[in-house]
PDB file of N, CA, C, O and CB in Angstrom:
ATOM      1  N   MET A   1       0.855  -1.214   0.020  1.00  0.00           N
ATOM      2  CA  MET A   1       0.161  -0.154  -0.103  1.00  0.00           C
ATOM      3  C   MET A   1       0.933   1.230   0.003  1.00  0.00           C
ATOM      4  O   MET A   1       1.914   1.325   0.740  1.00  0.00           O
ATOM      5  CB  MET A   1      -0.816  -0.287   0.807  1.00  0.00           C
ATOM      6  N   PHE A   2       0.461   2.325  -0.764  1.00  0.00           N
ATOM      7  CA  PHE A   2       1.175   3.394  -0.915  1.00  0.00           C
ATOM      8  C   PHE A   2       0.385   4.680  -0.502  1.00  0.00           C
ATOM      9  O   PHE A   2      -0.784   4.844  -0.851  1.00  0.00           O
ATOM     10  CB  PHE A   2       1.636   3.409  -2.252  1.00  0.00           C
ATOM     11  N   ALA A   3       1.104   5.622   0.287  1.00  0.00           N
ATOM     12  CA  ALA A   3       0.244   6.879   0.699  1.00  0.00           C
ATOM     13  C   ALA A   3       0.654   7.867  -0.368  1.00  0.00           C
ATOM     14  O   ALA A   3       1.748   8.426  -0.453  1.00  0.00           O
ATOM     15  CB  ALA A   3       0.552   7.496   2.306  1.00  0.00           C
ATOM     16  N   VAL A   4      -0.529   8.015  -1.279  1.00  0.00           N
ATOM     17  CA  VAL A   4      -0.253   9.070  -2.297  1.00  0.00           C
ATOM     18  C   VAL A   4      -0.989  10.364  -2.014  1.00  0.00           C
ATOM     19  O   VAL A   4      -2.156  10.316  -1.624  1.00  0.00           O
ATOM     20  CB  VAL A   4      -0.639   8.578  -3.689  1.00  0.00           C
ATOM     21  N   HIS A   5      -0.468  11.328  -2.162  1.00  0.00           N
ATOM     22  CA  HIS A   5      -0.989  12.703  -1.857  1.00  0.00           C
ATOM     23  C   HIS A   5      -0.991  13.602  -3.135  1.00  0.00           C
ATOM     24  O   HIS A   5       0.088  13.986  -3.587  1.00  0.00           O
ATOM     25  CB  HIS A   5      -0.100  13.385  -0.722  1.00  0.00           C
ATOM     26  N   PHE A   6      -2.022  13.908  -3.658  1.00  0.00           N
ATOM     27  CA  PHE A   6      -2.264  14.597  -5.085  1.00  0.00           C
ATOM     28  C   PHE A   6      -2.351  16.191  -4.684  1.00  0.00           C
ATOM     29  O   PHE A   6      -3.108  16.634  -3.820  1.00  0.00           O
ATOM     30  CB  PHE A   6      -3.841  13.998  -5.922  1.00  0.00           C
ATOM     31  N   PHE A   7      -1.492  16.919  -5.423  1.00  0.00           N
ATOM     32  CA  PHE A   7      -1.544  18.299  -5.228  1.00  0.00           C
ATOM     33  C   PHE A   7      -1.790  19.052  -6.373  1.00  0.00           C
ATOM     34  O   PHE A   7      -1.516  18.460  -7.417  1.00  0.00           O
ATOM     35  CB  PHE A   7      -0.433  18.739  -4.674  1.00  0.00           C
ATOM     36  N   GLU A   8      -2.357  20.519  -6.521  1.00  0.00           N
ATOM     37  CA  GLU A   8      -2.364  21.155  -7.478  1.00  0.00           C
ATOM     38  C   GLU A   8      -1.736  22.301  -7.377  1.00  0.00           C
ATOM     39  O   GLU A   8      -2.332  23.162  -6.731  1.00  0.00           O
ATOM     40  CB  GLU A   8      -3.385  21.246  -7.839  1.00  0.00           C
ATOM     41  N   ASN A   9      -0.431  22.653  -7.939  1.00  0.00           N
ATOM     42  CA  ASN A   9       0.435  23.742  -7.469  1.00  0.00           C
ATOM     43  C   ASN A   9       1.079  23.147  -5.937  1.00  0.00           C
ATOM     44  O   ASN A   9       1.857  22.212  -5.747  1.00  0.00           O
ATOM     45  CB  ASN A   9      -0.556  25.281  -7.322  1.00  0.00           C
ATOM     46  N   LYS A  10       0.374  24.153  -4.875  1.00  0.00           N
ATOM     47  CA  LYS A  10       0.990  23.686  -3.490  1.00  0.00           C
ATOM     48  C   LYS A  10      -0.258  23.468  -2.686  1.00  0.00           C
ATOM     49  O   LYS A  10      -0.175  23.568  -1.462  1.00  0.00           O
ATOM     50  CB  LYS A  10       2.059  24.834  -2.720  1.00  0.00           C
ATOM     51  N   ASN A  11      -1.324  23.201  -3.211  1.00  0.00           N
ATOM     52  CA  ASN A  11      -2.667  23.049  -2.679  1.00  0.00           C
ATOM     53  C   ASN A  11      -2.815  21.499  -2.759  1.00  0.00           C
ATOM     54  O   ASN A  11      -2.511  20.873  -3.774  1.00  0.00           O
ATOM     55  CB  ASN A  11      -3.839  23.909  -3.533  1.00  0.00           C
ATOM     56  N   LEU A  12      -3.359  20.849  -1.485  1.00  0.00           N
ATOM     57  CA  LEU A  12      -3.501  19.517  -1.286  1.00  0.00           C
ATOM     58  C   LEU A  12      -4.936  19.164  -1.709  1.00  0.00           C
ATOM     59  O   LEU A  12      -5.901  19.573  -1.063  1.00  0.00           O
ATOM     60  CB  LEU A  12      -3.175  19.152   0.140  1.00  0.00           C
ATOM     61  N   LEU A  13      -5.072  18.321  -2.917  1.00  0.00           N
ATOM     62  CA  LEU A  13      -6.561  18.015  -3.344  1.00  0.00           C
ATOM     63  C   LEU A  13      -6.959  16.671  -2.653  1.00  0.00           C
ATOM     64  O   LEU A  13      -8.081  16.535  -2.167  1.00  0.00           O
ATOM     65  CB  LEU A  13      -6.734  17.869  -5.055  1.00  0.00           C
ATOM     66  N   LEU A  14      -6.123  15.788  -2.621  1.00  0.00           N
ATOM     67  CA  LEU A  14      -6.671  14.430  -1.946  1.00  0.00           C
ATOM     68  C   LEU A  14      -5.397  13.771  -1.608  1.00  0.00           C
ATOM     69  O   LEU A  14      -4.280  13.969  -2.087  1.00  0.00           O
ATOM     70  CB  LEU A  14      -7.664  13.406  -2.966  1.00  0.00           C
ATOM     71  N   SER A  15      -5.845  12.801  -0.527  1.00  0.00           N
ATOM     72  CA  SER A  15      -4.705  11.921  -0.036  1.00  0.00           C
ATOM     73  C   SER A  15      -5.417  10.466  -0.117  1.00  0.00           C
ATOM     74  O   SER A  15      -6.569  10.223   0.242  1.00  0.00           O
ATOM     75  CB  SER A  15      -4.129  12.357   1.618  1.00  0.00           C
ATOM     76  N   GLN A  16      -4.617   9.684  -0.587  1.00  0.00           N
ATOM     77  CA  GLN A  16      -5.384   8.057  -0.778  1.00  0.00           C
ATOM     78  C   GLN A  16      -4.342   6.925  -0.498  1.00  0.00           C
ATOM     79  O   GLN A  16      -3.151   6.982  -0.802  1.00  0.00           O
ATOM     80  CB  GLN A  16      -5.992   7.735  -2.531  1.00  0.00           C
ATOM     81  N   LEU A  17      -4.848   6.097   0.002  1.00  0.00           N
ATOM     82  CA  LEU A  17      -3.832   4.712   0.212  1.00  0.00           C
ATOM     83  C   LEU A  17      -4.271   3.960  -1.069  1.00  0.00           C
ATOM     84  O   LEU A  17      -5.441   3.642  -1.282  1.00  0.00           O
ATOM     85  CB  LEU A  17      -4.144   3.627   1.825  1.00  0.00           C
ATOM     86  N   LEU A  18      -3.119   3.672  -2.003  1.00  0.00           N
ATOM     87  CA  LEU A  18      -3.538   3.007  -3.153  1.00  0.00           C
ATOM     88  C   LEU A  18      -2.519   1.760  -3.300  1.00  0.00           C
ATOM     89  O   LEU A  18      -1.399   1.645  -2.802  1.00  0.00           O
ATOM     90  CB  LEU A  18      -3.548   4.024  -4.426  1.00  0.00           C
ATOM     91  N   GLN A  19      -3.100   1.020  -3.978  1.00  0.00           N
ATOM     92  CA  GLN A  19      -2.225  -0.524  -4.316  1.00  0.00           C
ATOM     93  C   GLN A  19      -1.012   0.049  -5.286  1.00  0.00           C
ATOM     94  O   GLN A  19       0.181  -0.209  -5.130  1.00  0.00           O
ATOM     95  CB  GLN A  19      -3.367  -1.966  -5.367  1.00  0.00           C
ATOM     96  N   ARG A  20      -1.488   0.748  -6.151  1.00  0.00           N
ATOM     97  CA  ARG A  20      -0.257   1.194  -7.180  1.00  0.00           C
ATOM     98  C   ARG A  20      -0.003   2.604  -7.259  1.00  0.00           C
ATOM     99  O   ARG A  20      -0.876   3.320  -6.768  1.00  0.00           O
ATOM    100  CB  ARG A  20      -0.521   0.781  -8.667  1.00  0.00           C
ATOM    101  N   VAL A  21       0.933   3.125  -7.734  1.00  0.00           N
ATOM    102  CA  VAL A  21       1.243   4.409  -7.614  1.00  0.00           C
ATOM    103  C   VAL A  21       0.950   5.058  -9.189  1.00  0.00           C
ATOM    104  O   VAL A  21       1.537   4.577 -10.158  1.00  0.00           O
ATOM    105  CB  VAL A  21       2.802   4.523  -7.030  1.00  0.00           C
ATOM    106  N   PRO A  22       0.147   6.003  -9.311  1.00  0.00           N
ATOM    107  CA  PRO A  22      -0.212   6.454 -10.802  1.00  0.00           C
ATOM    108  C   PRO A  22       1.032   6.995 -11.355  1.00  0.00           C
ATOM    109  O   PRO A  22       1.917   7.477 -10.648  1.00  0.00           O
ATOM    110  CB  PRO A  22      -1.414   7.614 -10.911  1.00  0.00           C
ATOM    111  N   SER A  23       1.090   6.896 -12.797  1.00  0.00           N
ATOM    112  CA  SER A  23       1.949   7.188 -13.608  1.00  0.00           C
ATOM    113  C   SER A  23       1.991   8.653 -14.233  1.00  0.00           C
ATOM    114  O   SER A  23       0.912   9.244 -14.274  1.00  0.00           O
ATOM    115  CB  SER A  23       1.828   6.268 -14.457  1.00  0.00           C
ATOM    116  N   VAL A  24       3.047   9.260 -14.692  1.00  0.00           N
ATOM    117  CA  VAL A  24       3.076  10.499 -15.346  1.00  0.00           C
ATOM    118  C   VAL A  24       2.229  10.408 -16.701  1.00  0.00           C
ATOM    119  O   VAL A  24       2.455   9.451 -17.442  1.00  0.00           O
ATOM    120  CB  VAL A  24       4.564  10.907 -15.595  1.00  0.00           C
ATOM    121  N   GLY A  25       1.321  11.300 -17.043  1.00  0.00           N
ATOM    122  CA  GLY A  25       0.604  11.267 -18.029  1.00  0.00           C
ATOM    123  C   GLY A  25      -0.956  10.676 -18.098  1.00  0.00           C
ATOM    124  O   GLY A  25      -1.794  10.714 -18.999  1.00  0.00           O
ATOM    125  N   GLU A  26      -0.976  10.182 -16.920  1.00  0.00           N
ATOM    126  CA  GLU A  26      -2.159   9.209 -16.643  1.00  0.00           C
ATOM    127  C   GLU A  26      -3.258  10.451 -16.440  1.00  0.00           C
ATOM    128  O   GLU A  26      -2.948  11.537 -15.949  1.00  0.00           O
ATOM    129  CB  GLU A  26      -1.922   8.021 -15.115  1.00  0.00           C
ATOM    130  N   GLU A  27      -4.530  10.116 -16.881  1.00  0.00           N
ATOM    131  CA  GLU A  27      -5.593  10.886 -16.556  1.00  0.00           C
ATOM    132  C   GLU A  27      -6.370  10.433 -15.308  1.00  0.00           C
ATOM    133  O   GLU A  27      -6.497   9.239 -15.035  1.00  0.00           O
ATOM    134  CB  GLU A  27      -6.423  10.941 -17.675  1.00  0.00           C
ATOM    135  N   LEU A  28      -6.909  11.470 -14.524  1.00  0.00           N
ATOM    136  CA  LEU A  28      -7.691  11.106 -13.453  1.00  0.00           C
ATOM    137  C   LEU A  28      -8.763  12.036 -13.526  1.00  0.00           C
ATOM    138  O   LEU A  28      -8.801  13.017 -14.269  1.00  0.00           O
ATOM    139  CB  LEU A  28      -6.991  11.099 -12.154  1.00  0.00           C
ATOM    140  N   LYS A  29      -9.853  11.582 -12.510  1.00  0.00           N
ATOM    141  CA  LYS A  29     -10.787  12.612 -11.849  1.00  0.00           C
ATOM    142  C   LYS A  29     -10.808  12.488 -10.401  1.00  0.00           C
ATOM    143  O   LYS A  29     -10.985  11.493  -9.698  1.00  0.00           O
ATOM    144  CB  LYS A  29     -12.223  12.483 -12.336  1.00  0.00           C
ATOM    145  N   ILE A  30     -10.548  13.940 -10.044  1.00  0.00           N
ATOM    146  CA  ILE A  30     -10.594  14.080  -8.371  1.00  0.00           C
ATOM    147  C   ILE A  30     -11.598  15.253  -8.310  1.00  0.00           C
ATOM    148  O   ILE A  30     -11.576  16.276  -8.996  1.00  0.00           O
ATOM    149  CB  ILE A  30      -8.938  14.502  -7.503  1.00  0.00           C
ATOM    150  N   LYS A  31     -12.578  14.862  -7.249  1.00  0.00           N
ATOM    151  CA  LYS A  31     -13.771  15.704  -6.931  1.00  0.00           C
ATOM    152  C   LYS A  31     -14.548  16.197  -8.060  1.00  0.00           C
ATOM    153  O   LYS A  31     -15.021  17.332  -8.004  1.00  0.00           O
ATOM    154  CB  LYS A  31     -13.384  16.845  -6.179  1.00  0.00           C
ATOM    155  N   GLY A  32     -14.751  15.360  -9.212  1.00  0.00           N
ATOM    156  CA  GLY A  32     -15.484  15.805 -10.417  1.00  0.00           C
ATOM    157  C   GLY A  32     -15.111  16.319 -11.290  1.00  0.00           C
ATOM    158  O   GLY A  32     -15.849  16.577 -12.241  1.00  0.00           O
ATOM    159  N   ARG A  33     -13.466  16.729 -11.246  1.00  0.00           N
ATOM    160  CA  ARG A  33     -12.871  17.677 -11.995  1.00  0.00           C
ATOM    161  C   ARG A  33     -11.753  16.634 -12.724  1.00  0.00           C
ATOM    162  O   ARG A  33     -11.097  15.807 -12.090  1.00  0.00           O
ATOM    163  CB  ARG A  33     -12.280  19.014 -11.046  1.00  0.00           C
ATOM    164  N   LYS A  34     -11.674  16.835 -14.125  1.00  0.00           N
ATOM    165  CA  LYS A  34     -10.682  16.095 -14.903  1.00  0.00           C
ATOM    166  C   LYS A  34      -9.292  16.577 -14.555  1.00  0.00           C
ATOM    167  O   LYS A  34      -9.183  17.653 -13.966  1.00  0.00           O
ATOM    168  CB  LYS A  34     -10.939  16.244 -16.411  1.00  0.00           C
ATOM    169  N   GLY A  35      -8.147  15.824 -14.892  1.00  0.00           N
ATOM    170  CA  GLY A  35      -6.979  16.073 -14.682  1.00  0.00           C
ATOM    171  C   GLY A  35      -6.087  15.304 -15.203  1.00  0.00           C
ATOM    172  O   GLY A  35      -6.347  14.181 -15.635  1.00  0.00           O
ATOM    173  N   LYS A  36      -4.829  15.885 -15.216  1.00  0.00           N
ATOM    174  CA  LYS A  36      -3.660  14.936 -15.869  1.00  0.00           C
ATOM    175  C   LYS A  36      -2.397  15.060 -15.028  1.00  0.00           C
ATOM    176  O   LYS A  36      -2.082  16.218 -14.755  1.00  0.00           O
ATOM    177  CB  LYS A  36      -3.261  15.384 -17.476  1.00  0.00           C
ATOM    178  N   ILE A  37      -1.582  14.050 -14.547  1.00  0.00           N
ATOM    179  CA  ILE A  37      -0.852  13.746 -13.549  1.00  0.00           C
ATOM    180  C   ILE A  37       0.612  14.291 -14.529  1.00  0.00           C
ATOM    181  O   ILE A  37       0.916  13.848 -15.637  1.00  0.00           O
ATOM    182  CB  ILE A  37      -1.087  12.010 -12.943  1.00  0.00           C
ATOM    183  N   SER A  38       1.347  15.341 -13.755  1.00  0.00           N
ATOM    184  CA  SER A  38       2.534  16.107 -14.619  1.00  0.00           C
ATOM    185  C   SER A  38       3.706  15.449 -14.150  1.00  0.00           C
ATOM    186  O   SER A  38       4.609  15.039 -14.880  1.00  0.00           O
ATOM    187  CB  SER A  38       2.697  17.812 -14.385  1.00  0.00           C
ATOM    188  N   SER A  39       3.653  15.337 -12.556  1.00  0.00           N
ATOM    189  CA  SER A  39       4.961  14.566 -12.109  1.00  0.00           C
ATOM    190  C   SER A  39       4.649  13.633 -10.753  1.00  0.00           C
ATOM    191  O   SER A  39       3.645  13.888 -10.088  1.00  0.00           O
ATOM    192  CB  SER A  39       6.238  15.748 -11.736  1.00  0.00           C
ATOM    193  N   VAL A  40       5.486  12.616 -10.396  1.00  0.00           N
ATOM    194  CA  VAL A  40       5.265  11.934  -9.367  1.00  0.00           C
ATOM    195  C   VAL A  40       6.575  11.828  -8.703  1.00  0.00           C
ATOM    196  O   VAL A  40       7.551  11.429  -9.338  1.00  0.00           O
ATOM    197  CB  VAL A  40       4.632  10.731  -9.676  1.00  0.00           C
ATOM    198  N   THR A  41       6.669  12.222  -7.245  1.00  0.00           N
ATOM    199  CA  THR A  41       8.054  11.940  -6.595  1.00  0.00           C
ATOM    200  C   THR A  41       7.962  11.195  -5.252  1.00  0.00           C
ATOM    201  O   THR A  41       7.041  11.427  -4.469  1.00  0.00           O
ATOM    202  CB  THR A  41       8.830  13.301  -6.336  1.00  0.00           C
ATOM    203  N   ASN A  42       8.851  10.369  -5.018  1.00  0.00           N
ATOM    204  CA  ASN A  42       8.920   9.662  -3.859  1.00  0.00           C
ATOM    205  C   ASN A  42       9.489  10.652  -2.740  1.00  0.00           C
ATOM    206  O   ASN A  42      10.480  11.376  -2.825  1.00  0.00           O
ATOM    207  CB  ASN A  42       9.782   8.386  -4.079  1.00  0.00           C
ATOM    208  N   VAL A  43       8.642  10.503  -1.715  1.00  0.00           N
ATOM    209  CA  VAL A  43       8.923  11.526  -0.599  1.00  0.00           C
ATOM    210  C   VAL A  43       9.917  10.542   0.424  1.00  0.00           C
ATOM    211  O   VAL A  43      11.116  10.710   0.650  1.00  0.00           O
ATOM    212  CB  VAL A  43       7.294  12.160   0.237  1.00  0.00           C
ATOM    213  N   GLU A  44       9.021   9.472   0.956  1.00  0.00           N
ATOM    214  CA  GLU A  44       9.828   8.447   1.709  1.00  0.00           C
ATOM    215  C   GLU A  44       9.499   7.078   1.192  1.00  0.00           C
ATOM    216  O   GLU A  44       9.043   6.960   0.055  1.00  0.00           O
ATOM    217  CB  GLU A  44       9.556   8.507   3.255  1.00  0.00           C
ATOM    218  N   GLY A  45       9.697   6.066   1.941  1.00  0.00           N
ATOM    219  CA  GLY A  45       9.744   4.795   1.439  1.00  0.00           C
ATOM    220  C   GLY A  45       8.375   4.470   0.718  1.00  0.00           C
ATOM    221  O   GLY A  45       8.466   4.005  -0.419  1.00  0.00           O
ATOM    222  N   ASN A  46       7.182   4.653   1.225  1.00  0.00           N
ATOM    223  CA  ASN A  46       5.813   4.400   0.647  1.00  0.00           C
ATOM    224  C   ASN A  46       5.106   5.504   0.622  1.00  0.00           C
ATOM    225  O   ASN A  46       3.895   5.313   0.727  1.00  0.00           O
ATOM    226  CB  ASN A  46       5.042   3.442   1.318  1.00  0.00           C
ATOM    227  N   LYS A  47       5.575   7.010   0.478  1.00  0.00           N
ATOM    228  CA  LYS A  47       4.822   8.126   0.549  1.00  0.00           C
ATOM    229  C   LYS A  47       5.245   8.734  -1.023  1.00  0.00           C
ATOM    230  O   LYS A  47       6.323   8.646  -1.610  1.00  0.00           O
ATOM    231  CB  LYS A  47       5.213   9.105   1.981  1.00  0.00           C
ATOM    232  N   PHE A  48       4.317   9.200  -1.333  1.00  0.00           N
ATOM    233  CA  PHE A  48       4.395   9.625  -2.856  1.00  0.00           C
ATOM    234  C   PHE A  48       3.659  10.963  -3.153  1.00  0.00           C
ATOM    235  O   PHE A  48       2.434  10.853  -3.108  1.00  0.00           O
ATOM    236  CB  PHE A  48       3.725   8.477  -3.804  1.00  0.00           C
ATOM    237  N   HIS A  49       4.091  12.089  -3.421  1.00  0.00           N
ATOM    238  CA  HIS A  49       3.744  13.297  -3.968  1.00  0.00           C
ATOM    239  C   HIS A  49       3.538  13.364  -5.407  1.00  0.00           C
ATOM    240  O   HIS A  49       4.430  13.141  -6.225  1.00  0.00           O
ATOM    241  CB  HIS A  49       4.650  14.173  -3.633  1.00  0.00           C
ATOM    242  N   VAL A  50       2.025  13.759  -5.773  1.00  0.00           N
ATOM    243  CA  VAL A  50       1.812  13.596  -7.278  1.00  0.00           C
ATOM    244  C   VAL A  50       1.320  15.009  -7.789  1.00  0.00           C
ATOM    245  O   VAL A  50       0.325  15.450  -7.215  1.00  0.00           O
ATOM    246  CB  VAL A  50       0.669  12.373  -7.634  1.00  0.00           C
ATOM    247  N   GLN A  51       1.712  15.546  -8.488  1.00  0.00           N
ATOM    248  CA  GLN A  51       1.492  16.999  -8.944  1.00  0.00           C
ATOM    249  C   GLN A  51       0.378  16.533 -10.103  1.00  0.00           C
ATOM    250  O   GLN A  51       0.479  15.585 -10.881  1.00  0.00           O
ATOM    251  CB  GLN A  51       3.075  17.929  -9.580  1.00  0.00           C
ATOM    252  N   VAL A  52      -0.830  17.596  -9.963  1.00  0.00           N
ATOM    253  CA  VAL A  52      -2.077  17.195 -10.942  1.00  0.00           C
ATOM    254  C   VAL A  52      -2.135  18.655 -11.740  1.00  0.00           C
ATOM    255  O   VAL A  52      -1.942  19.769 -11.253  1.00  0.00           O
ATOM    256  CB  VAL A  52      -3.775  16.724  -9.993  1.00  0.00           C
ATOM    257  N   VAL A  53      -2.392  18.381 -12.829  1.00  0.00           N
ATOM    258  CA  VAL A  53      -2.740  19.744 -13.693  1.00  0.00           C
ATOM    259  C   VAL A  53      -4.182  19.458 -14.217  1.00  0.00           C
ATOM    260  O   VAL A  53      -4.449  18.606 -15.065  1.00  0.00           O
ATOM    261  CB  VAL A  53      -1.597  20.052 -15.104  1.00  0.00           C
ATOM    262  N   ILE A  54      -5.249  20.439 -13.481  1.00  0.00           N
ATOM    263  CA  ILE A  54      -6.591  20.191 -13.758  1.00  0.00           C
ATOM    264  C   ILE A  54      -6.914  21.201 -14.708  1.00  0.00           C
ATOM    265  O   ILE A  54      -6.453  22.343 -14.722  1.00  0.00           O
ATOM    266  CB  ILE A  54      -7.479  20.195 -12.566  1.00  0.00           C
ATOM    267  N   GLU A  55      -7.860  20.632 -15.621  1.00  0.00           N
ATOM    268  CA  GLU A  55      -8.417  21.514 -16.550  1.00  0.00           C
ATOM    269  C   GLU A  55      -9.292  22.776 -16.415  1.00  0.00           C
ATOM    270  O   GLU A  55     -10.180  22.627 -15.576  1.00  0.00           O
ATOM    271  CB  GLU A  55      -9.011  20.816 -17.190  1.00  0.00           C
ATOM    272  N   LYS A  56      -9.280  23.691 -16.877  1.00  0.00           N
ATOM    273  CA  LYS A  56     -10.104  24.844 -16.690  1.00  0.00           C
ATOM    274  C   LYS A  56     -11.463  24.508 -17.065  1.00  0.00           C
ATOM    275  O   LYS A  56     -11.636  23.870 -18.104  1.00  0.00           O
ATOM    276  CB  LYS A  56      -9.622  26.009 -17.454  1.00  0.00           C
ATOM    277  N   VAL A  57     -12.613  24.917 -16.230  1.00  0.00           N
ATOM    278  CA  VAL A  57     -13.854  24.877 -16.487  1.00  0.00           C
ATOM    279  C   VAL A  57     -14.317  26.126 -17.180  1.00  0.00           C
ATOM    280  O   VAL A  57     -14.170  27.180 -16.561  1.00  0.00           O
ATOM    281  CB  VAL A  57     -14.512  24.611 -15.345  1.00  0.00           C
ATOM    282  N   THR A  58     -14.794  26.155 -18.242  1.00  0.00           N
ATOM    283  CA  THR A  58     -15.317  27.357 -18.940  1.00  0.00           C
ATOM    284  C   THR A  58     -16.902  27.269 -18.906  1.00  0.00           C
ATOM    285  O   THR A  58     -17.499  26.387 -19.523  1.00  0.00           O
ATOM    286  CB  THR A  58     -14.746  27.431 -20.492  1.00  0.00           C
ATOM    287  N   LYS A  59     -17.488  28.147 -18.218  1.00  0.00           N
ATOM    288  CA  LYS A  59     -18.902  28.278 -17.987  1.00  0.00           C
ATOM    289  C   LYS A  59     -19.777  28.871 -19.262  1.00  0.00           C
ATOM    290  O   LYS A  59     -19.592  30.045 -19.582  1.00  0.00           O
ATOM    291  CB  LYS A  59     -19.055  29.200 -16.744  1.00  0.00           C
ATOM    292  N   GLY A  60     -20.490  28.266 -19.805  1.00  0.00           N
ATOM    293  CA  GLY A  60     -21.001  28.769 -21.044  1.00  0.00           C
ATOM    294  C   GLY A  60     -22.047  30.091 -20.773  1.00  0.00           C
ATOM    295  O   GLY A  60     -22.593  30.226 -19.678  1.00  0.00           O
ATOM    296  N   LYS A  61     -22.235  30.915 -21.737  1.00  0.00           N
ATOM    297  CA  LYS A  61     -23.080  32.093 -21.476  1.00  0.00           C
ATOM    298  C   LYS A  61     -24.419  31.721 -21.060  1.00  0.00           C
ATOM    299  O   LYS A  61     -25.034  30.729 -21.453  1.00  0.00           O
ATOM    300  CB  LYS A  61     -23.179  32.961 -22.655  1.00  0.00           C
ATOM    301  N   THR A  62     -24.787  32.520 -20.305  1.00  0.00           N
ATOM    302  CA  THR A  62     -26.485  32.521 -19.923  1.00  0.00           C
ATOM    303  C   THR A  62     -27.286  33.250 -20.849  1.00  0.00           C
ATOM    304  O   THR A  62     -26.817  34.261 -21.372  1.00  0.00           O
ATOM    305  CB  THR A  62     -26.854  33.222 -18.485  1.00  0.00           C
ATOM    306  N   ALA A  63     -28.414  32.867 -21.109  1.00  0.00           N
ATOM    307  CA  ALA A  63     -29.318  33.387 -22.057  1.00  0.00           C
ATOM    308  C   ALA A  63     -29.846  34.873 -21.717  1.00  0.00           C
ATOM    309  O   ALA A  63     -30.366  35.120 -20.629  1.00  0.00           O
ATOM    310  CB  ALA A  63     -30.470  32.408 -22.157  1.00  0.00           C
ATOM    311  N   VAL A  64     -29.667  35.901 -22.782  1.00  0.00           N
ATOM    312  CA  VAL A  64     -30.036  37.066 -22.384  1.00  0.00           C
ATOM    313  C   VAL A  64     -31.538  37.378 -22.364  1.00  0.00           C
ATOM    314  O   VAL A  64     -32.116  36.900 -23.340  1.00  0.00           O
ATOM    315  CB  VAL A  64     -29.376  37.902 -23.122  1.00  0.00           C
ATOM    316  N   ILE A  65     -32.301  38.032 -21.536  1.00  0.00           N
ATOM    317  CA  ILE A  65     -33.693  38.072 -21.768  1.00  0.00           C
ATOM    318  C   ILE A  65     -33.888  39.253 -22.215  1.00  0.00           C
ATOM    319  O   ILE A  65     -33.519  40.316 -21.716  1.00  0.00           O
ATOM    320  CB  ILE A  65     -34.528  37.793 -20.704  1.00  0.00           C
ATOM    321  N   ASP A  66     -34.565  39.040 -23.314  1.00  0.00           N
ATOM    322  CA  ASP A  66     -35.066  40.457 -23.996  1.00  0.00           C
ATOM    323  C   ASP A  66     -36.247  41.115 -23.498  1.00  0.00           C
ATOM    324  O   ASP A  66     -37.264  40.423 -23.527  1.00  0.00           O
ATOM    325  CB  ASP A  66     -35.386  40.290 -25.435  1.00  0.00           C
ATOM    326  N   PRO A  67     -36.352  42.225 -23.071  1.00  0.00           N
ATOM    327  CA  PRO A  67     -37.353  42.557 -22.382  1.00  0.00           C
ATOM    328  C   PRO A  67     -38.341  43.136 -23.207  1.00  0.00           C
ATOM    329  O   PRO A  67     -39.353  43.530 -22.626  1.00  0.00           O
ATOM    330  CB  PRO A  67     -36.996  43.310 -21.398  1.00  0.00           C
ATOM    331  N   ALA A  68     -38.273  43.283 -24.491  1.00  0.00           N
ATOM    332  CA  ALA A  68     -39.202  43.597 -25.651  1.00  0.00           C
ATOM    333  C   ALA A  68     -40.250  42.163 -25.623  1.00  0.00           C
ATOM    334  O   ALA A  68     -41.474  42.269 -25.698  1.00  0.00           O
ATOM    335  CB  ALA A  68     -38.198  43.827 -27.294  1.00  0.00           C
ATOM    336  N   LYS A  69     -39.626  41.001 -25.517  1.00  0.00           N
ATOM    337  CA  LYS A  69     -40.511  39.856 -25.676  1.00  0.00           C
ATOM    338  C   LYS A  69     -40.909  39.224 -24.398  1.00  0.00           C
ATOM    339  O   LYS A  69     -41.298  38.063 -24.272  1.00  0.00           O
ATOM    340  CB  LYS A  69     -39.887  38.852 -26.517  1.00  0.00           C
ATOM    341  N   LYS A  70     -40.761  40.184 -23.386  1.00  0.00           N
ATOM    342  CA  LYS A  70     -41.630  39.930 -22.047  1.00  0.00           C
ATOM    343  C   LYS A  70     -43.152  40.043 -22.289  1.00  0.00           C
ATOM    344  O   LYS A  70     -43.699  40.958 -22.905  1.00  0.00           O
ATOM    345  CB  LYS A  70     -41.248  41.034 -20.874  1.00  0.00           C
ATOM    346  N   ARG A  71     -43.869  38.784 -21.610  1.00  0.00           N
ATOM    347  CA  ARG A  71     -45.308  38.931 -21.615  1.00  0.00           C
ATOM    348  C   ARG A  71     -45.914  39.859 -20.693  1.00  0.00           C
ATOM    349  O   ARG A  71     -45.410  39.841 -19.570  1.00  0.00           O
ATOM    350  CB  ARG A  71     -45.879  37.737 -21.391  1.00  0.00           C
ATOM    351  N   LYS A  72     -46.902  40.697 -20.883  1.00  0.00           N
ATOM    352  CA  LYS A  72     -47.637  41.491 -19.986  1.00  0.00           C
ATOM    353  C   LYS A  72     -48.477  40.665 -19.428  1.00  0.00           C
ATOM    354  O   LYS A  72     -48.935  39.675 -20.000  1.00  0.00           O
ATOM    355  CB  LYS A  72     -48.289  42.588 -20.521  1.00  0.00           C
ATOM    356  N   ARG A  73     -48.772  41.051 -18.136  1.00  0.00           N
ATOM    357  CA  ARG A  73     -50.081  40.386 -17.249  1.00  0.00           C
ATOM    358  C   ARG A  73     -51.297  40.934 -17.172  1.00  0.00           C
ATOM    359  O   ARG A  73     -52.180  40.388 -16.511  1.00  0.00           O
ATOM    360  CB  ARG A  73     -49.855  40.282 -15.897  1.00  0.00           C
TER     361      ARG A  73
END
């Protein structure tokens, strides 16, 4: 078992006990967000720090309400 700590920059995202250590370039999902592993470093015997690059979420535009088309009551 390996103690794996996932980081985005210096922010800790997740700590897990895993059977295998993820490899560089592997894609994964953390907290519902897609990401890609950029580096894996061995801190101690079975402790690993994994740097993750999370994809930026682009929000779609909301529909603009045209006041001329509003119904009158």
